[in-house]
N, C-alpha and C positions, 0 to 999 in steps of 0.2 A: 407409322414407321416399326419395321420389325428387326432392326440392327441392336443388339445388346453391347450394352457400354460396361464394362467392368473400370470398378473405382476402387483404389487403395486407401485405406486410411488405417492410422495408428489407433491403439486404444489409449485414455486416459483422457488429458485436457481437449487435444483437437478432435476427439470423437465427440464429447460432450458439447463443444462449443459448434462444432459443424452440423449435428443432429439437427438443430433448430432451423438453420438455413438451407436444408434439404428438407424439412417438414414445411415450411412456407412455400417451398416449389413442388409440393404435394407428394414428396418422395420418402418414405420411413424404411428403416430396417424390418425384416419380417419376423426378426428374432432378434433379444438381448445380447449384443455380444458380450455383455458383462458376464452373461447366466450359460450362454451357449460356448461349447467347446470348438464349435465349428469357426473354420478360416475364412470360408467361402459363405457370406449369409446374402439371400435375395432380398428384394426389397418389394414395396406395394406395388412398384412398378413392373411388370413383367418382366421388359428389356433392360432393366439396371442391376446389378449385383455389385456386393462390396469386396473386397480382401481386406482381410484385417491382420496387419502385420506388424512389424517394429516400424518404428518410427523413421529409422535410419535408412531401411530397404524401400520404402515408399519410392524415393526417385530412381530407385535401382529398376524395380518392377515397370515401372511408368516407361523408363529409358528404353529399355529391353523388349515393350510389346507384350509384357505380360497383364499389363494394365491399361487400359486406354487413357485413365485420368489419375490423378492422386491429390492428397493434401499433405503439403508437407513446412515443416518451418524454414523461413529464410536461412537460419542458421545451417539445418541439415543441408539446404541446397548448395549454399556457398562452400561448405567443409568438402563436398564430394566434386571430384574432377571428372571431365568426360562425359557430362550429362547432353543428352540430345533432346531437349526437351521446350515446349511452349510455355510461359508463364504468363497466363492470360489475364489473373487477377489475384487480387490481395484481397482476402477474405476477411481482413480485421478482425481475426481470432487469433488465439494464444499469443498474444499482445507483452511483450517484455523487452528486453535488453539486455545484450550483451556487454558485460562491465569487468574491468580488472578490479580485484580486490585483494585488501591485504591488511595484517592485524591494526587493530585500531592504534595500539602503542606506537607500532612503526609510521602509522599515516600523522600524527601529530608533528613530526618533524619532517617527511619525506615530502620531495617535490618531483612529480613526475617530469615535468621538463627536464630535470637535470638527469633524469635515468640515463645509464651510458650501457649500462649489462645488467640483466635481470634473469632468475629463475622462475619460470612460469611453470604451475601445473594447471593442466585441462584437457577438456574432451576435443577439444576444436585448433588442432596445431597447425593447420593450414591459415585459418583465419588470424591466430595468435601471431603467425610468422609474418603475415603481410601487414597486420596492422602495426607491429614494432619495426620492420623492415623501412616502411613509410617513415618512419621518425627517426631512422637511423640508431636504432638501439638493439644493440646484440643480444640476444634470447638462446637461453637453455630451455628447450621446451620438455616438460615429463609429460606424457600422454596417461591420462587416469579415464576409467568409465564410470566413475562416480564417487559421492563424497568428497568433493572438491575440497571442501571446507577445512577437510582433517589436514591436508597437505601443509600449510603454513605452521598450525600448530604443532607438528613434530618435526619439524626441520626438515621437510621434503623440498618445499619450494617457499621462495620469497612472498610469492605472490600467486592469485589463480586468475583464470580467464574463465567465465561461466555466466549463465542465464542469471538474471536477478528479475523477480516479479515485483513482490512487497520488500525484500529484504529482509524478511524475519528470519530466516536462515542465517546470513550472514550475521547478522546482530546477535544472536542466539550462541556464535561460535567465537565471537569476539573481532570478528571482520567488518571491514567499511569500505565502501564503493570510492576508488579514488579516479578512475575513468570510465565513460562509455565509449564503447567500439561503435555500437551501431543500435539502432532500434529492429526488434525482430518483431514478425506476425507470420500467418500463415499464408500460404500460396497454393492456388489452383495450379498444378500442373497438367502438361497434356502430351501424350506421344506424338511426334510429326507425324509419322504414316497414318496413326488414327484420326489426325486431323485432317487429313485428306480423303480417307477412306468413309469417314462417318461425320464429315465436316456438318451436315444438318442438324443433326441429333446433337452432338457437341454444342455448336452455337446456342441451339436453343436452351441447353444445359446450362453455359455461360451465362447466357442472359437471364434465367431465372435466378441464378445465384445472385447475381449482378443486384436484381431488384430485392433478394430478400438481405441485402447486407445492410445494416443499420448506418444511417447517415452520421 
């Protein structure tokens, strides 16, 4: 097979947890992305290369065909609109949950079932709006790009919606989870046109990755 595959990945946890899956499939990066400044890195398989980009950009690169495949968190996929992608595989990496959190002092006497109107700070306004709309709760959403835990501490918002793994950061900032919105994991996504043009090689890679996933 002489067709080339371009796979979009983001640095950090997804990259760290995805590499063992690719390794089991016999694919490794030719350079260490943590040390290299290159954004396009070849692999030990001559027909596969990796794009190292921001996590939020992975679906865009794949949807527009700049990459054939990519790995993105379900949170990123749900937050973006207009994506034209296949999502054939849950890789079971980057596992966490999206939750509503608030100051511990507020949680002592709070009842989420009684919420009528809330002010939420989050980097996920679309998911947050849909979640609270489904419950009939009016929301004032403040979009932030980081340090979500600070918002309730300085009065910017009553509560936050964010990803939670161990809960340690919440605890250190006096916050507690009060509602889980959904579990999150990272998914393999595929460009629809690439799936038609390169079906054989993509199907082979999907099968290899599926066999690499721990039961």
